[in-house]
C-alpha positions in Angstrom: 11.9 -73.5 7.0 8.9 -75.6 6.0 7.0 -74.8 2.7 3.4 -75.3 2.9 1.3 -76.1 -0.3 -2.3 -76.1 -0.5 -3.7 -79.4 -2.0 -7.2 -78.3 -3.4 -10.3 -81.3 -2.1 -12.3 -81.8 -5.0 -10.1 -83.1 -8.1 -12.4 -82.2 -10.6 -11.5 -78.6 -10.3 -7.8 -79.8 -11.3 -7.2 -79.7 -14.9 -4.4 -80.5 -17.3 -2.8 -77.2 -18.0 -1.8 -77.6 -21.8 0.2 -74.0 -22.6 1.3 -72.0 -20.1 -1.0 -71.7 -17.6 -3.7 -72.4 -20.2 -5.7 -75.7 -20.6 -5.8 -76.5 -24.1 -9.7 -75.1 -24.5 -8.4 -71.7 -23.4 -5.2 -71.6 -25.3 -7.4 -72.8 -28.7 -9.9 -69.6 -27.9 -6.7 -67.2 -26.9 -5.0 -68.2 -30.0 -8.0 -67.4 -32.6 -9.0 -64.3 -30.2 -5.4 -63.1 -31.0 -5.3 -64.4 -34.9 -8.4 -61.9 -35.0 -7.5 -59.1 -33.3 -4.0 -58.7 -34.8 -5.7 -59.2 -38.3 -8.1 -56.5 -37.5 -5.6 -54.3 -36.0 -3.1 -54.6 -39.5 -6.3 -54.3 -41.6 -7.6 -51.1 -40.2 -4.4 -49.0 -38.7 -4.1 -47.1 -41.8 -7.6 -46.3 -43.3 -8.8 -45.6 -39.1 -5.5 -44.6 -37.3 -3.8 -46.6 -34.6 -5.6 -45.6 -31.8 -8.8 -46.4 -33.1 -7.5 -50.1 -34.6 -6.0 -50.8 -30.9 -9.7 -50.3 -29.5 -11.1 -52.4 -32.9 -8.5 -55.2 -31.9 -9.6 -54.9 -27.9 -13.4 -55.3 -29.6 -12.7 -58.3 -31.9 -10.4 -60.4 -29.2 -11.6 -59.9 -25.9 -14.7 -61.8 -26.1 -12.8 -64.6 -27.6 -10.7 -64.5 -24.5 -13.6 -64.2 -22.3 -15.4 -67.2 -24.0 -12.7 -69.1 -23.3 -11.7 -68.8 -19.7 -15.6 -68.2 -18.7 -16.7 -71.4 -16.5 -19.6 -71.8 -14.3 -20.6 -74.4 -12.1 -18.4 -76.6 -14.3 -20.0 -75.6 -17.7 -18.7 -73.8 -20.2 -19.6 -70.6 -22.1 -20.7 -72.9 -25.0 -22.6 -75.1 -23.1 -24.4 -72.7 -21.1 -25.5 -70.7 -24.5 -26.2 -74.4 -25.7 -28.7 -74.8 -22.5 -30.4 -70.9 -22.8 -31.3 -71.7 -26.7 -32.5 -75.2 -25.9 -34.9 -73.8 -23.0 -36.0 -70.9 -25.1 -37.3 -73.5 -27.8 -38.5 -76.0 -25.5 -42.6 -75.2 -24.1 -42.6 -73.3 -21.3 -45.7 -75.3 -19.7 -44.6 -79.0 -18.8 -48.0 -81.3 -17.7 -47.1 -83.3 -14.6 -48.3 -86.8 -15.3 -48.1 -89.3 -12.8 -48.6 -93.0 -12.8 -50.7 -94.1 -10.1 -49.7 -97.7 -9.6 -52.2 -98.5 -6.8 -54.8 -97.8 -9.0 -53.7 -99.9 -11.7 -53.6 -103.1 -9.3 -56.7 -102.2 -7.9 -58.0 -102.3 -11.7 -56.2 -105.6 -12.1 -57.9 -107.4 -8.8 -61.3 -105.9 -10.3 -60.0 -107.5 -13.8 -59.0 -110.5 -12.6 -62.1 -111.2 -10.0 -64.5 -110.3 -13.0 -62.7 -112.9 -15.3 -63.2 -115.4 -12.3 -66.8 -114.8 -11.9 -67.2 -115.4 -15.6 -65.6 -118.6 -15.7 -67.6 -119.7 -12.5 -70.9 -117.8 -13.2 -71.6 -116.1 -9.6 -72.7 -113.0 -9.4 -70.8 -109.8 -8.0 -71.5 -109.2 -4.7 -71.1 -105.1 -4.2 -70.2 -104.8 -0.7 -69.0 -100.7 -1.1 -71.9 -98.6 0.1 -72.5 -95.5 -1.8 
């Protein structure tokens, strides 16, 4: 009986796993989330009750788990948020300015012709019809 294993064609999607099936970044965020969640639970379960403290545990820990695991189009959550903030700060209207190299070439040719006319002392012949 032959065993088959899928090998991804895109090697950029393969990431090194540091702890269990987590990358180093995911493990750090999950660790922070677990630490804050259980600290919140142990500090609040006597005052608000066990079930409310469990809800607080979930509310405090889940954002870190989501932030650590979220990735879209190769961008992590932090990069997406920083891009959105940068976009909100930047001016919304961007003017498109192009350099017309053909006009620059024509101006250079006209300038060289004018310099040549001044050096030789001849008058400019205007061939353009208006």
